[in-house]
mmCIF file of the N, C-alpha and C atoms, coordinates in Angstrom:
data_MODEL
# 
_entry.id   MODEL 
# 
loop_
_atom_site.group_PDB 
_atom_site.id 
_atom_site.type_symbol 
_atom_site.label_atom_id 
_atom_site.label_alt_id 
_atom_site.label_comp_id 
_atom_site.label_asym_id 
_atom_site.label_entity_id 
_atom_site.label_seq_id 
_atom_site.pdbx_PDB_ins_code 
_atom_site.Cartn_x 
_atom_site.Cartn_y 
_atom_site.Cartn_z 
_atom_site.occupancy 
_atom_site.B_iso_or_equiv 
_atom_site.pdbx_formal_charge 
_atom_site.auth_seq_id 
_atom_site.auth_comp_id 
_atom_site.auth_asym_id 
_atom_site.auth_atom_id 
_atom_site.pdbx_PDB_model_num 
ATOM 1   N N  . MET A 1 1  ? 4.609   37.235 -28.405 1.00 0.00 ? 1  MET A N  1 
ATOM 2   C CA . MET A 1 1  ? 4.144   38.333 -27.279 1.00 0.00 ? 1  MET A CA 1 
ATOM 3   C C  . MET A 1 1  ? 3.307   39.000 -28.141 1.00 0.00 ? 1  MET A C  1 
ATOM 4   N N  . VAL A 1 2  ? 2.155   39.643 -27.627 1.00 0.00 ? 2  VAL A N  1 
ATOM 5   C CA . VAL A 1 2  ? 1.553   40.064 -28.253 1.00 0.00 ? 2  VAL A CA 1 
ATOM 6   C C  . VAL A 1 2  ? 0.822   41.339 -26.875 1.00 0.00 ? 2  VAL A C  1 
ATOM 7   N N  . ARG A 1 3  ? 0.627   42.373 -26.884 1.00 0.00 ? 3  ARG A N  1 
ATOM 8   C CA . ARG A 1 3  ? 0.371   43.392 -25.977 1.00 0.00 ? 3  ARG A CA 1 
ATOM 9   C C  . ARG A 1 3  ? -1.107  43.527 -26.047 1.00 0.00 ? 3  ARG A C  1 
ATOM 10  N N  . VAL A 1 4  ? -2.016  43.725 -24.711 1.00 0.00 ? 4  VAL A N  1 
ATOM 11  C CA . VAL A 1 4  ? -3.841  44.088 -25.335 1.00 0.00 ? 4  VAL A CA 1 
ATOM 12  C C  . VAL A 1 4  ? -3.799  44.686 -24.195 1.00 0.00 ? 4  VAL A C  1 
ATOM 13  N N  . THR A 1 5  ? -5.197  45.074 -23.817 1.00 0.00 ? 5  THR A N  1 
ATOM 14  C CA . THR A 1 5  ? -5.621  45.914 -22.989 1.00 0.00 ? 5  THR A CA 1 
ATOM 15  C C  . THR A 1 5  ? -6.479  45.245 -22.192 1.00 0.00 ? 5  THR A C  1 
ATOM 16  N N  . ARG A 1 6  ? -6.612  45.196 -20.718 1.00 0.00 ? 6  ARG A N  1 
ATOM 17  C CA . ARG A 1 6  ? -7.586  44.871 -19.946 1.00 0.00 ? 6  ARG A CA 1 
ATOM 18  C C  . ARG A 1 6  ? -8.448  46.157 -19.838 1.00 0.00 ? 6  ARG A C  1 
ATOM 19  N N  . LEU A 1 7  ? -10.280 45.781 -19.636 1.00 0.00 ? 7  LEU A N  1 
ATOM 20  C CA . LEU A 1 7  ? -10.863 46.213 -19.595 1.00 0.00 ? 7  LEU A CA 1 
ATOM 21  C C  . LEU A 1 7  ? -10.498 47.571 -18.354 1.00 0.00 ? 7  LEU A C  1 
ATOM 22  N N  . ASN A 1 8  ? -9.769  47.773 -17.924 1.00 0.00 ? 8  ASN A N  1 
ATOM 23  C CA . ASN A 1 8  ? -9.306  48.738 -16.449 1.00 0.00 ? 8  ASN A CA 1 
ATOM 24  C C  . ASN A 1 8  ? -8.272  49.692 -17.228 1.00 0.00 ? 8  ASN A C  1 
ATOM 25  N N  . GLY A 1 9  ? -7.932  49.169 -18.720 1.00 0.00 ? 9  GLY A N  1 
ATOM 26  C CA . GLY A 1 9  ? -6.964  50.020 -18.952 1.00 0.00 ? 9  GLY A CA 1 
ATOM 27  C C  . GLY A 1 9  ? -4.888  50.064 -18.991 1.00 0.00 ? 9  GLY A C  1 
ATOM 28  N N  . VAL A 1 10 ? -5.263  48.568 -18.415 1.00 0.00 ? 10 VAL A N  1 
ATOM 29  C CA . VAL A 1 10 ? -4.157  48.220 -17.945 1.00 0.00 ? 10 VAL A CA 1 
ATOM 30  C C  . VAL A 1 10 ? -3.296  47.363 -18.972 1.00 0.00 ? 10 VAL A C  1 
ATOM 31  N N  . GLU A 1 11 ? -2.400  47.799 -20.073 1.00 0.00 ? 11 GLU A N  1 
ATOM 32  C CA . GLU A 1 11 ? -1.699  46.984 -21.103 1.00 0.00 ? 11 GLU A CA 1 
ATOM 33  C C  . GLU A 1 11 ? -1.287  45.835 -20.432 1.00 0.00 ? 11 GLU A C  1 
ATOM 34  N N  . ILE A 1 12 ? -1.058  45.046 -20.920 1.00 0.00 ? 12 ILE A N  1 
ATOM 35  C CA . ILE A 1 12 ? 0.036   43.282 -20.367 1.00 0.00 ? 12 ILE A CA 1 
ATOM 36  C C  . ILE A 1 12 ? -0.108  43.159 -21.679 1.00 0.00 ? 12 ILE A C  1 
ATOM 37  N N  . VAL A 1 13 ? 1.284   41.439 -21.969 1.00 0.00 ? 13 VAL A N  1 
ATOM 38  C CA . VAL A 1 13 ? 1.748   41.498 -22.761 1.00 0.00 ? 13 VAL A CA 1 
ATOM 39  C C  . VAL A 1 13 ? 1.403   39.998 -22.333 1.00 0.00 ? 13 VAL A C  1 
ATOM 40  N N  . VAL A 1 14 ? 1.015   39.379 -23.358 1.00 0.00 ? 14 VAL A N  1 
ATOM 41  C CA . VAL A 1 14 ? 0.144   37.414 -23.431 1.00 0.00 ? 14 VAL A CA 1 
ATOM 42  C C  . VAL A 1 14 ? 0.781   37.142 -24.193 1.00 0.00 ? 14 VAL A C  1 
ATOM 43  N N  . ASN A 1 15 ? 1.665   35.542 -23.514 1.00 0.00 ? 15 ASN A N  1 
ATOM 44  C CA . ASN A 1 15 ? 3.057   34.674 -24.898 1.00 0.00 ? 15 ASN A CA 1 
ATOM 45  C C  . ASN A 1 15 ? 1.799   34.052 -25.815 1.00 0.00 ? 15 ASN A C  1 
ATOM 46  N N  . ALA A 1 16 ? 1.743   34.366 -27.457 1.00 0.00 ? 16 ALA A N  1 
ATOM 47  C CA . ALA A 1 16 ? 0.434   34.004 -28.255 1.00 0.00 ? 16 ALA A CA 1 
ATOM 48  C C  . ALA A 1 16 ? 0.920   32.024 -28.309 1.00 0.00 ? 16 ALA A C  1 
ATOM 49  N N  . SER A 1 17 ? 2.041   32.105 -27.544 1.00 0.00 ? 17 SER A N  1 
ATOM 50  C CA . SER A 1 17 ? 1.737   30.319 -27.455 1.00 0.00 ? 17 SER A CA 1 
ATOM 51  C C  . SER A 1 17 ? 0.771   30.079 -26.863 1.00 0.00 ? 17 SER A C  1 
ATOM 52  N N  . VAL A 1 18 ? 0.284   30.101 -25.482 1.00 0.00 ? 18 VAL A N  1 
ATOM 53  C CA . VAL A 1 18 ? -0.668  29.866 -24.485 1.00 0.00 ? 18 VAL A CA 1 
ATOM 54  C C  . VAL A 1 18 ? -2.157  30.153 -24.693 1.00 0.00 ? 18 VAL A C  1 
ATOM 55  N N  . ILE A 1 19 ? -2.056  31.291 -26.075 1.00 0.00 ? 19 ILE A N  1 
ATOM 56  C CA . ILE A 1 19 ? -3.705  31.157 -25.665 1.00 0.00 ? 19 ILE A CA 1 
ATOM 57  C C  . ILE A 1 19 ? -4.117  30.124 -26.462 1.00 0.00 ? 19 ILE A C  1 
ATOM 58  N N  . GLU A 1 20 ? -6.227  29.844 -25.374 1.00 0.00 ? 20 GLU A N  1 
ATOM 59  C CA . GLU A 1 20 ? -6.086  28.647 -26.267 1.00 0.00 ? 20 GLU A CA 1 
ATOM 60  C C  . GLU A 1 20 ? -7.456  29.246 -27.270 1.00 0.00 ? 20 GLU A C  1 
ATOM 61  N N  . SER A 1 21 ? -8.133  29.787 -26.544 1.00 0.00 ? 21 SER A N  1 
ATOM 62  C CA . SER A 1 21 ? -8.841  30.465 -27.445 1.00 0.00 ? 21 SER A CA 1 
ATOM 63  C C  . SER A 1 21 ? -9.681  32.042 -27.071 1.00 0.00 ? 21 SER A C  1 
ATOM 64  N N  . LEU A 1 22 ? -10.123 32.448 -28.226 1.00 0.00 ? 22 LEU A N  1 
ATOM 65  C CA . LEU A 1 22 ? -10.698 33.734 -28.258 1.00 0.00 ? 22 LEU A CA 1 
ATOM 66  C C  . LEU A 1 22 ? -12.421 33.776 -27.887 1.00 0.00 ? 22 LEU A C  1 
ATOM 67  N N  . GLU A 1 23 ? -13.418 34.802 -27.372 1.00 0.00 ? 23 GLU A N  1 
ATOM 68  C CA . GLU A 1 23 ? -14.406 34.447 -27.379 1.00 0.00 ? 23 GLU A CA 1 
ATOM 69  C C  . GLU A 1 23 ? -15.382 35.992 -26.913 1.00 0.00 ? 23 GLU A C  1 
ATOM 70  N N  . SER A 1 24 ? -16.448 36.407 -27.794 1.00 0.00 ? 24 SER A N  1 
ATOM 71  C CA . SER A 1 24 ? -16.784 37.114 -27.718 1.00 0.00 ? 24 SER A CA 1 
ATOM 72  C C  . SER A 1 24 ? -18.079 37.367 -27.211 1.00 0.00 ? 24 SER A C  1 
ATOM 73  N N  . THR A 1 25 ? -18.467 38.030 -25.745 1.00 0.00 ? 25 THR A N  1 
ATOM 74  C CA . THR A 1 25 ? -18.637 37.767 -24.933 1.00 0.00 ? 25 THR A CA 1 
ATOM 75  C C  . THR A 1 25 ? -19.926 38.926 -24.285 1.00 0.00 ? 25 THR A C  1 
ATOM 76  N N  . PRO A 1 26 ? -20.154 40.196 -24.281 1.00 0.00 ? 26 PRO A N  1 
ATOM 77  C CA . PRO A 1 26 ? -19.869 41.034 -25.531 1.00 0.00 ? 26 PRO A CA 1 
ATOM 78  C C  . PRO A 1 26 ? -18.220 41.186 -25.751 1.00 0.00 ? 26 PRO A C  1 
ATOM 79  N N  . ASP A 1 27 ? -17.585 41.479 -24.329 1.00 0.00 ? 27 ASP A N  1 
ATOM 80  C CA . ASP A 1 27 ? -16.118 41.415 -23.856 1.00 0.00 ? 27 ASP A CA 1 
ATOM 81  C C  . ASP A 1 27 ? -15.289 40.288 -24.864 1.00 0.00 ? 27 ASP A C  1 
ATOM 82  N N  . THR A 1 28 ? -14.139 40.962 -25.588 1.00 0.00 ? 28 THR A N  1 
ATOM 83  C CA . THR A 1 28 ? -13.594 39.753 -25.690 1.00 0.00 ? 28 THR A CA 1 
ATOM 84  C C  . THR A 1 28 ? -12.392 39.226 -24.428 1.00 0.00 ? 28 THR A C  1 
ATOM 85  N N  . VAL A 1 29 ? -12.714 37.922 -24.484 1.00 0.00 ? 29 VAL A N  1 
ATOM 86  C CA . VAL A 1 29 ? -12.422 36.262 -23.385 1.00 0.00 ? 29 VAL A CA 1 
ATOM 87  C C  . VAL A 1 29 ? -10.843 36.143 -24.206 1.00 0.00 ? 29 VAL A C  1 
ATOM 88  N N  . ILE A 1 30 ? -9.815  36.062 -23.461 1.00 0.00 ? 30 ILE A N  1 
ATOM 89  C CA . ILE A 1 30 ? -8.285  35.199 -24.325 1.00 0.00 ? 30 ILE A CA 1 
ATOM 90  C C  . ILE A 1 30 ? -8.966  34.107 -23.271 1.00 0.00 ? 30 ILE A C  1 
ATOM 91  N N  . ARG A 1 31 ? -8.647  33.042 -23.447 1.00 0.00 ? 31 ARG A N  1 
ATOM 92  C CA . ARG A 1 31 ? -8.632  31.815 -21.926 1.00 0.00 ? 31 ARG A CA 1 
ATOM 93  C C  . ARG A 1 31 ? -6.808  30.907 -22.565 1.00 0.00 ? 31 ARG A C  1 
ATOM 94  N N  . LEU A 1 32 ? -6.550  31.169 -21.130 1.00 0.00 ? 32 LEU A N  1 
ATOM 95  C CA . LEU A 1 32 ? -4.972  30.760 -21.935 1.00 0.00 ? 32 LEU A CA 1 
ATOM 96  C C  . LEU A 1 32 ? -5.136  29.253 -21.505 1.00 0.00 ? 32 LEU A C  1 
ATOM 97  N N  . LEU A 1 33 ? -3.995  28.483 -21.881 1.00 0.00 ? 33 LEU A N  1 
ATOM 98  C CA . LEU A 1 33 ? -3.749  26.662 -22.101 1.00 0.00 ? 33 LEU A CA 1 
ATOM 99  C C  . LEU A 1 33 ? -3.763  26.246 -20.420 1.00 0.00 ? 33 LEU A C  1 
ATOM 100 N N  . ASN A 1 34 ? -3.885  27.782 -19.606 1.00 0.00 ? 34 ASN A N  1 
ATOM 101 C CA . ASN A 1 34 ? -4.079  27.033 -18.227 1.00 0.00 ? 34 ASN A CA 1 
ATOM 102 C C  . ASN A 1 34 ? -4.772  27.167 -17.154 1.00 0.00 ? 34 ASN A C  1 
ATOM 103 N N  . GLY A 1 35 ? -5.822  27.549 -18.089 1.00 0.00 ? 35 GLY A N  1 
ATOM 104 C CA . GLY A 1 35 ? -7.424  28.209 -17.733 1.00 0.00 ? 35 GLY A CA 1 
ATOM 105 C C  . GLY A 1 35 ? -7.625  29.055 -17.589 1.00 0.00 ? 35 GLY A C  1 
ATOM 106 N N  . GLN A 1 36 ? -6.317  30.295 -17.316 1.00 0.00 ? 36 GLN A N  1 
ATOM 107 C CA . GLN A 1 36 ? -6.923  31.714 -17.138 1.00 0.00 ? 36 GLN A CA 1 
ATOM 108 C C  . GLN A 1 36 ? -7.556  32.046 -18.028 1.00 0.00 ? 36 GLN A C  1 
ATOM 109 N N  . ARG A 1 37 ? -8.753  33.070 -17.722 1.00 0.00 ? 37 ARG A N  1 
ATOM 110 C CA . ARG A 1 37 ? -8.835  33.930 -18.480 1.00 0.00 ? 37 ARG A CA 1 
ATOM 111 C C  . ARG A 1 37 ? -8.958  35.831 -18.613 1.00 0.00 ? 37 ARG A C  1 
ATOM 112 N N  . LEU A 1 38 ? -8.690  35.711 -19.532 1.00 0.00 ? 38 LEU A N  1 
ATOM 113 C CA . LEU A 1 38 ? -8.037  37.717 -19.665 1.00 0.00 ? 38 LEU A CA 1 
ATOM 114 C C  . LEU A 1 38 ? -9.869  38.193 -19.938 1.00 0.00 ? 38 LEU A C  1 
ATOM 115 N N  . ALA A 1 39 ? -10.346 39.215 -19.822 1.00 0.00 ? 39 ALA A N  1 
ATOM 116 C CA . ALA A 1 39 ? -10.980 40.178 -20.641 1.00 0.00 ? 39 ALA A CA 1 
ATOM 117 C C  . ALA A 1 39 ? -9.999  41.742 -20.695 1.00 0.00 ? 39 ALA A C  1 
ATOM 118 N N  . VAL A 1 40 ? -10.481 41.669 -22.390 1.00 0.00 ? 40 VAL A N  1 
ATOM 119 C CA . VAL A 1 40 ? -9.973  41.933 -23.296 1.00 0.00 ? 40 VAL A CA 1 
ATOM 120 C C  . VAL A 1 40 ? -10.884 43.850 -23.853 1.00 0.00 ? 40 VAL A C  1 
ATOM 121 N N  . ARG A 1 41 ? -10.110 44.804 -23.945 1.00 0.00 ? 41 ARG A N  1 
ATOM 122 C CA . ARG A 1 41 ? -10.877 46.157 -24.581 1.00 0.00 ? 41 ARG A CA 1 
ATOM 123 C C  . ARG A 1 41 ? -11.092 45.455 -26.176 1.00 0.00 ? 41 ARG A C  1 
ATOM 124 N N  . GLU A 1 42 ? -9.509  44.684 -26.738 1.00 0.00 ? 42 GLU A N  1 
ATOM 125 C CA . GLU A 1 42 ? -9.688  44.849 -28.355 1.00 0.00 ? 42 GLU A CA 1 
ATOM 126 C C  . GLU A 1 42 ? -10.306 43.995 -28.861 1.00 0.00 ? 42 GLU A C  1 
ATOM 127 N N  . THR A 1 43 ? -10.805 43.269 -30.116 1.00 0.00 ? 43 THR A N  1 
ATOM 128 C CA . THR A 1 43 ? -12.175 42.587 -30.426 1.00 0.00 ? 43 THR A CA 1 
ATOM 129 C C  . THR A 1 43 ? -11.173 41.601 -30.400 1.00 0.00 ? 43 THR A C  1 
ATOM 130 N N  . VAL A 1 44 ? -12.173 40.092 -30.637 1.00 0.00 ? 44 VAL A N  1 
ATOM 131 C CA . VAL A 1 44 ? -10.958 38.979 -31.404 1.00 0.00 ? 44 VAL A CA 1 
ATOM 132 C C  . VAL A 1 44 ? -10.474 39.407 -32.685 1.00 0.00 ? 44 VAL A C  1 
ATOM 133 N N  . ASP A 1 45 ? -11.278 39.879 -33.552 1.00 0.00 ? 45 ASP A N  1 
ATOM 134 C CA . ASP A 1 45 ? -10.634 39.806 -34.913 1.00 0.00 ? 45 ASP A CA 1 
ATOM 135 C C  . ASP A 1 45 ? -9.154  40.549 -34.793 1.00 0.00 ? 45 ASP A C  1 
ATOM 136 N N  . GLU A 1 46 ? -8.920  41.921 -33.353 1.00 0.00 ? 46 GLU A N  1 
ATOM 137 C CA . GLU A 1 46 ? -7.848  42.183 -33.540 1.00 0.00 ? 46 GLU A CA 1 
ATOM 138 C C  . GLU A 1 46 ? -6.956  41.733 -32.953 1.00 0.00 ? 46 GLU A C  1 
ATOM 139 N N  . VAL A 1 47 ? -7.155  40.276 -31.550 1.00 0.00 ? 47 VAL A N  1 
ATOM 140 C CA . VAL A 1 47 ? -6.465  39.214 -30.749 1.00 0.00 ? 47 VAL A CA 1 
ATOM 141 C C  . VAL A 1 47 ? -5.968  38.922 -32.351 1.00 0.00 ? 47 VAL A C  1 
ATOM 142 N N  . ILE A 1 48 ? -6.281  38.428 -32.967 1.00 0.00 ? 48 ILE A N  1 
ATOM 143 C CA . ILE A 1 48 ? -6.425  37.232 -33.895 1.00 0.00 ? 48 ILE A CA 1 
ATOM 144 C C  . ILE A 1 48 ? -5.103  37.854 -35.066 1.00 0.00 ? 48 ILE A C  1 
ATOM 145 N N  . ALA A 1 49 ? -5.296  38.894 -35.540 1.00 0.00 ? 49 ALA A N  1 
ATOM 146 C CA . ALA A 1 49 ? -3.901  39.808 -35.877 1.00 0.00 ? 49 ALA A CA 1 
ATOM 147 C C  . ALA A 1 49 ? -3.138  40.435 -35.428 1.00 0.00 ? 49 ALA A C  1 
ATOM 148 N N  . LYS A 1 50 ? -3.071  40.838 -34.646 1.00 0.00 ? 50 LYS A N  1 
ATOM 149 C CA . LYS A 1 50 ? -1.909  40.960 -33.522 1.00 0.00 ? 50 LYS A CA 1 
ATOM 150 C C  . LYS A 1 50 ? -0.852  39.030 -33.453 1.00 0.00 ? 50 LYS A C  1 
ATOM 151 N N  . VAL A 1 51 ? -1.577  38.235 -33.125 1.00 0.00 ? 51 VAL A N  1 
ATOM 152 C CA . VAL A 1 51 ? -1.328  37.140 -33.220 1.00 0.00 ? 51 VAL A CA 1 
ATOM 153 C C  . VAL A 1 51 ? -0.285  36.511 -34.253 1.00 0.00 ? 51 VAL A C  1 
ATOM 154 N N  . ILE A 1 52 ? -1.360  36.702 -35.379 1.00 0.00 ? 52 ILE A N  1 
ATOM 155 C CA . ILE A 1 52 ? -0.438  36.527 -37.020 1.00 0.00 ? 52 ILE A CA 1 
ATOM 156 C C  . ILE A 1 52 ? 0.146   37.804 -37.064 1.00 0.00 ? 52 ILE A C  1 
ATOM 157 N N  . SER A 1 53 ? 0.610   38.722 -36.285 1.00 0.00 ? 53 SER A N  1 
ATOM 158 C CA . SER A 1 53 ? 1.836   39.588 -37.152 1.00 0.00 ? 53 SER A CA 1 
ATOM 159 C C  . SER A 1 53 ? 3.232   39.082 -35.659 1.00 0.00 ? 53 SER A C  1 
ATOM 160 N N  . TYR A 1 54 ? 2.725   38.989 -35.237 1.00 0.00 ? 54 TYR A N  1 
ATOM 161 C CA . TYR A 1 54 ? 3.744   38.482 -34.262 1.00 0.00 ? 54 TYR A CA 1 
ATOM 162 C C  . TYR A 1 54 ? 4.388   36.906 -34.500 1.00 0.00 ? 54 TYR A C  1 
ATOM 163 N N  . GLN A 1 55 ? 3.723   36.103 -35.095 1.00 0.00 ? 55 GLN A N  1 
ATOM 164 C CA . GLN A 1 55 ? 3.774   34.433 -35.597 1.00 0.00 ? 55 GLN A CA 1 
ATOM 165 C C  . GLN A 1 55 ? 5.098   34.959 -37.046 1.00 0.00 ? 55 GLN A C  1 
ATOM 166 N N  . ARG A 1 56 ? 4.544   35.857 -37.493 1.00 0.00 ? 56 ARG A N  1 
ATOM 167 C CA . ARG A 1 56 ? 5.204   36.228 -39.472 1.00 0.00 ? 56 ARG A CA 1 
ATOM 168 C C  . ARG A 1 56 ? 6.612   37.080 -38.639 1.00 0.00 ? 56 ARG A C  1 
ATOM 169 N N  . GLU A 1 57 ? 6.375   37.825 -37.387 1.00 0.00 ? 57 GLU A N  1 
ATOM 170 C CA . GLU A 1 57 ? 7.842   37.992 -37.684 1.00 0.00 ? 57 GLU A CA 1 
ATOM 171 C C  . GLU A 1 57 ? 8.879   37.444 -36.500 1.00 0.00 ? 57 GLU A C  1 
ATOM 172 N N  . LEU A 1 58 ? 8.028   36.588 -35.674 1.00 0.00 ? 58 LEU A N  1 
ATOM 173 C CA . LEU A 1 58 ? 8.669   35.370 -35.278 1.00 0.00 ? 58 LEU A CA 1 
ATOM 174 C C  . LEU A 1 58 ? 9.381   34.580 -36.267 1.00 0.00 ? 58 LEU A C  1 
ATOM 175 N N  . HIS A 1 59 ? 9.187   34.119 -37.051 1.00 0.00 ? 59 HIS A N  1 
ATOM 176 C CA . HIS A 1 59 ? 8.797   33.572 -38.245 1.00 0.00 ? 59 HIS A CA 1 
ATOM 177 C C  . HIS A 1 59 ? 10.319  33.908 -39.458 1.00 0.00 ? 59 HIS A C  1 
ATOM 178 N N  . GLN A 1 60 ? 10.368  34.790 -39.587 1.00 0.00 ? 60 GLN A N  1 
ATOM 179 C CA . GLN A 1 60 ? 11.318  35.948 -40.406 1.00 0.00 ? 60 GLN A CA 1 
ATOM 180 C C  . GLN A 1 60 ? 12.514  35.946 -40.138 1.00 0.00 ? 60 GLN A C  1 
ATOM 181 N N  . PRO A 1 61 ? 13.704  35.933 -41.163 1.00 0.00 ? 61 PRO A N  1 
ATOM 182 C CA . PRO A 1 61 ? 15.243  35.515 -40.686 1.00 0.00 ? 61 PRO A CA 1 
ATOM 183 C C  . PRO A 1 61 ? 15.773  36.877 -40.331 1.00 0.00 ? 61 PRO A C  1 
ATOM 184 N N  . MET A 1 62 ? 16.215  36.726 -38.935 1.00 0.00 ? 62 MET A N  1 
ATOM 185 C CA . MET A 1 62 ? 16.609  37.820 -38.515 1.00 0.00 ? 62 MET A CA 1 
ATOM 186 C C  . MET A 1 62 ? 17.536  39.295 -39.725 1.00 0.00 ? 62 MET A C  1 
ATOM 187 N N  . CYS A 1 63 ? 17.996  38.725 -40.326 1.00 0.00 ? 63 CYS A N  1 
ATOM 188 C CA . CYS A 1 63 ? 18.365  39.757 -41.453 1.00 0.00 ? 63 CYS A CA 1 
ATOM 189 C C  . CYS A 1 63 ? 19.335  38.993 -42.333 1.00 0.00 ? 63 CYS A C  1 
ATOM 190 N N  . GLN A 1 64 ? 19.195  39.952 -43.674 1.00 0.00 ? 64 GLN A N  1 
ATOM 191 C CA . GLN A 1 64 ? 18.864  39.646 -44.650 1.00 0.00 ? 64 GLN A CA 1 
ATOM 192 C C  . GLN A 1 64 ? 20.136  40.661 -45.540 1.00 0.00 ? 64 GLN A C  1 
ATOM 193 N N  . VAL A 1 65 ? 21.537  39.496 -46.037 1.00 0.00 ? 65 VAL A N  1 
ATOM 194 C CA . VAL A 1 65 ? 22.472  40.124 -46.426 1.00 0.00 ? 65 VAL A CA 1 
ATOM 195 C C  . VAL A 1 65 ? 22.698  40.047 -48.346 1.00 0.00 ? 65 VAL A C  1 
ATOM 196 N N  . GLU A 1 66 ? 22.608  40.800 -49.044 1.00 0.00 ? 66 GLU A N  1 
ATOM 197 C CA . GLU A 1 66 ? 22.894  40.852 -50.426 1.00 0.00 ? 66 GLU A CA 1 
ATOM 198 C C  . GLU A 1 66 ? 24.361  41.204 -50.986 1.00 0.00 ? 66 GLU A C  1 
ATOM 199 N N  . ILE A 1 67 ? 25.062  40.092 -51.792 1.00 0.00 ? 67 ILE A N  1 
ATOM 200 C CA . ILE A 1 67 ? 26.469  40.118 -51.765 1.00 0.00 ? 67 ILE A CA 1 
ATOM 201 C C  . ILE A 1 67 ? 26.616  39.737 -53.182 1.00 0.00 ? 67 ILE A C  1 
ATOM 202 N N  . GLU A 1 68 ? 26.996  40.193 -54.349 1.00 0.00 ? 68 GLU A N  1 
ATOM 203 C CA . GLU A 1 68 ? 27.362  39.804 -55.739 1.00 0.00 ? 68 GLU A CA 1 
ATOM 204 C C  . GLU A 1 68 ? 28.854  39.020 -55.441 1.00 0.00 ? 68 GLU A C  1 
ATOM 205 N N  . ASP A 1 69 ? 28.532  37.918 -56.493 1.00 0.00 ? 69 ASP A N  1 
ATOM 206 C CA . ASP A 1 69 ? 29.652  37.223 -56.188 1.00 0.00 ? 69 ASP A CA 1 
ATOM 207 C C  . ASP A 1 69 ? 30.226  37.349 -57.981 1.00 0.00 ? 69 ASP A C  1 
ATOM 208 N N  . PRO A 1 70 ? 31.433  37.001 -58.132 1.00 0.00 ? 70 PRO A N  1 
ATOM 209 C CA . PRO A 1 70 ? 32.179  37.764 -58.764 1.00 0.00 ? 70 PRO A CA 1 
ATOM 210 C C  . PRO A 1 70 ? 31.453  37.040 -60.421 1.00 0.00 ? 70 PRO A C  1 
ATOM 211 N N  . ALA A 1 71 ? 30.680  36.950 -60.609 1.00 0.00 ? 71 ALA A N  1 
ATOM 212 C CA . ALA A 1 71 ? 29.967  36.757 -61.644 1.00 0.00 ? 71 ALA A CA 1 
ATOM 213 C C  . ALA A 1 71 ? 28.838  37.474 -61.961 1.00 0.00 ? 71 ALA A C  1 
ATOM 214 N N  . GLY A 1 72 ? 28.514  38.139 -60.906 1.00 0.00 ? 72 GLY A N  1 
ATOM 215 C CA . GLY A 1 72 ? 27.962  39.167 -60.867 1.00 0.00 ? 72 GLY A CA 1 
ATOM 216 C C  . GLY A 1 72 ? 26.383  38.882 -60.719 1.00 0.00 ? 72 GLY A C  1 
ATOM 217 N N  . ASP A 1 73 ? 25.912  37.693 -60.236 1.00 0.00 ? 73 ASP A N  1 
ATOM 218 C CA . ASP A 1 73 ? 25.331  37.652 -59.756 1.00 0.00 ? 73 ASP A CA 1 
ATOM 219 C C  . ASP A 1 73 ? 24.337  37.737 -57.709 1.00 0.00 ? 73 ASP A C  1 
ATOM 220 N N  . THR A 1 74 ? 23.432  37.771 -57.595 1.00 0.00 ? 74 THR A N  1 
ATOM 221 C CA . THR A 1 74 ? 22.824  38.460 -56.099 1.00 0.00 ? 74 THR A CA 1 
ATOM 222 C C  . THR A 1 74 ? 22.726  37.026 -55.718 1.00 0.00 ? 74 THR A C  1 
ATOM 223 N N  . ILE A 1 75 ? 23.516  36.936 -54.322 1.00 0.00 ? 75 ILE A N  1 
ATOM 224 C CA . ILE A 1 75 ? 23.542  35.549 -52.987 1.00 0.00 ? 75 ILE A CA 1 
ATOM 225 C C  . ILE A 1 75 ? 22.576  36.323 -52.252 1.00 0.00 ? 75 ILE A C  1 
ATOM 226 N N  . ARG A 1 76 ? 21.959  35.981 -51.749 1.00 0.00 ? 76 ARG A N  1 
ATOM 227 C CA . ARG A 1 76 ? 20.974  36.064 -50.613 1.00 0.00 ? 76 ARG A CA 1 
ATOM 228 C C  . ARG A 1 76 ? 20.877  35.553 -49.525 1.00 0.00 ? 76 ARG A C  1 
ATOM 229 N N  . HIS A 1 77 ? 21.729  35.914 -48.285 1.00 0.00 ? 77 HIS A N  1 
ATOM 230 C CA . HIS A 1 77 ? 21.967  35.259 -47.053 1.00 0.00 ? 77 HIS A CA 1 
ATOM 231 C C  . HIS A 1 77 ? 21.061  35.508 -45.933 1.00 0.00 ? 77 HIS A C  1 
ATOM 232 N N  . GLY A 1 78 ? 20.485  34.609 -45.383 1.00 0.00 ? 78 GLY A N  1 
ATOM 233 C CA . GLY A 1 78 ? 19.718  35.021 -44.463 1.00 0.00 ? 78 GLY A CA 1 
ATOM 234 C C  . GLY A 1 78 ? 18.177  34.800 -44.443 1.00 0.00 ? 78 GLY A C  1 
ATOM 235 N N  . ASP A 1 79 ? 17.681  34.487 -45.650 1.00 0.00 ? 79 ASP A N  1 
ATOM 236 C CA . ASP A 1 79 ? 16.599  33.747 -45.508 1.00 0.00 ? 79 ASP A CA 1 
ATOM 237 C C  . ASP A 1 79 ? 16.547  32.432 -46.353 1.00 0.00 ? 79 ASP A C  1 
ATOM 238 N N  . GLY A 1 80 ? 17.672  32.037 -46.409 1.00 0.00 ? 80 GLY A N  1 
ATOM 239 C CA . GLY A 1 80 ? 17.383  30.730 -46.562 1.00 0.00 ? 80 GLY A CA 1 
ATOM 240 C C  . GLY A 1 80 ? 17.537  29.958 -47.845 1.00 0.00 ? 80 GLY A C  1 
ATOM 241 N N  . GLU A 1 81 ? 17.550  31.117 -48.701 1.00 0.00 ? 81 GLU A N  1 
ATOM 242 C CA . GLU A 1 81 ? 17.564  30.999 -50.133 1.00 0.00 ? 81 GLU A CA 1 
ATOM 243 C C  . GLU A 1 81 ? 18.644  31.717 -51.186 1.00 0.00 ? 81 GLU A C  1 
ATOM 244 N N  . GLU A 1 82 ? 19.589  31.219 -52.139 1.00 0.00 ? 82 GLU A N  1 
ATOM 245 C CA . GLU A 1 82 ? 20.342  31.714 -52.410 1.00 0.00 ? 82 GLU A CA 1 
ATOM 246 C C  . GLU A 1 82 ? 19.769  31.890 -53.983 1.00 0.00 ? 82 GLU A C  1 
ATOM 247 N N  . SER A 1 83 ? 20.622  32.883 -54.846 1.00 0.00 ? 83 SER A N  1 
ATOM 248 C CA . SER A 1 83 ? 20.067  33.241 -56.093 1.00 0.00 ? 83 SER A CA 1 
ATOM 249 C C  . SER A 1 83 ? 21.231  33.298 -57.133 1.00 0.00 ? 83 SER A C  1 
# 
């Protein structure tokens, strides 16, 4: 989900998964998969950055725990890797 601001100053949250395209005309227009169009104050680049940040956050592990085994090696849990 990404926060954007309508032209009237009202903040809304948009599901990043339903964004079909972004257009600068000169206002930024977000077109959703259902055909709805939203004019927002953020630039196209700002919306893209918000979507990328959201996707990165979404795909990171919820938590990461480090423990030390008896041999003194560090084992990490939560990121899919063990070392």
